[in-house]
C-alpha positions as CSV (number, residue, x, y, z in Angstrom):
1,X,-69.1,18.8,46.5
2,X,-66.2,20.4,44.4
3,X,-62.4,20.8,44.9
4,X,-63.0,24.5,45.8
5,X,-65.4,23.5,48.6
6,X,-63.0,20.8,49.9
7,X,-59.9,23.4,49.7
8,X,-61.8,26.3,51.4
9,X,-63.0,24.1,54.3
10,X,-59.9,22.9,55.1
11,X,-58.2,26.3,54.7
12,X,-60.9,27.8,57.0
13,X,-59.9,25.2,59.6
14,X,-56.0,25.9,59.1
15,X,-55.4,22.7,57.7
16,X,-53.1,22.4,54.9
17,X,-53.8,19.9,52.3
18,X,-50.7,17.7,50.9
19,X,-50.4,16.2,47.4
20,X,-53.2,13.9,46.5
21,X,-55.2,14.6,49.6
22,X,-58.3,16.2,47.7
23,X,-58.4,13.2,45.5
24,X,-58.2,10.8,48.4
25,X,-61.1,12.9,50.0
26,X,-63.2,12.8,46.8
27,X,-62.7,9.1,46.5
28,X,-64.0,8.3,50.2
29,X,-66.8,10.6,49.3
30,X,-67.8,8.5,46.3
31,X,-67.5,5.3,48.3
32,X,-70.1,6.8,51.1
33,X,-72.5,7.7,48.5
34,X,-72.2,4.1,47.0
35,X,-72.9,2.7,50.2
36,X,-75.9,4.9,50.9
37,X,-77.1,3.7,47.4
38,X,-76.7,0.3,48.0
39,X,-78.2,0.6,51.6
40,X,-81.3,2.1,50.4
41,X,-81.5,-0.7,47.7
42,X,-80.9,-3.4,50.6
43,X,-83.5,-1.7,52.3
44,X,-86.0,-2.0,49.3
45,X,-86.4,1.6,49.2
46,X,-87.4,3.3,45.8
47,X,-87.1,7.0,46.3
48,X,-85.0,8.7,48.8
49,X,-86.8,11.4,51.2
50,X,-85.2,13.3,53.8
51,X,-87.4,11.7,56.1
52,X,-85.9,8.2,55.1
53,X,-82.2,9.6,55.1
54,X,-81.6,7.4,58.0
55,X,-82.0,4.0,55.9
56,X,-79.2,5.6,53.4
57,X,-77.0,6.5,56.6
58,X,-77.5,2.9,57.7
59,X,-79.4,3.6,60.9
60,X,-81.7,0.9,60.7
61,X,-82.1,0.7,64.6
62,X,-84.7,3.6,64.7
63,X,-86.6,2.0,67.2
64,X,-87.9,-0.9,64.9
65,X,-86.6,-4.4,64.6
66,X,-87.1,-4.2,60.7
67,X,-84.9,-3.2,57.6
68,X,-87.9,-3.5,55.7
69,X,-88.8,-0.1,54.5
70,X,-91.8,-1.3,52.7
71,X,-93.9,-1.7,55.8
72,X,-93.0,1.9,56.6
73,X,-94.3,3.2,53.4
74,X,-97.4,1.3,53.7
75,X,-98.4,2.6,57.4
76,X,-97.6,-0.4,59.5
77,X,-95.1,1.5,61.2
78,X,-95.1,5.1,62.2
79,X,-92.2,7.4,62.9
80,X,-91.1,7.2,66.7
């Protein structure tokens, strides 16, 4: 995501961006990505795939009572 995309998205919705707004948005996006990476690490996830994106998003309550992804990867659990 770059500044041009951010500007276009807000312009498309008719929103004006004040001074520093884009920098603040970029900072928030970096924080979100850092949180996602930390959740993957906490869940012992070695490779993030589209099927496991829920781990990065922090949606651990996928019908399971575990946050340990290794059980899923070894076939102990299957997707609901």
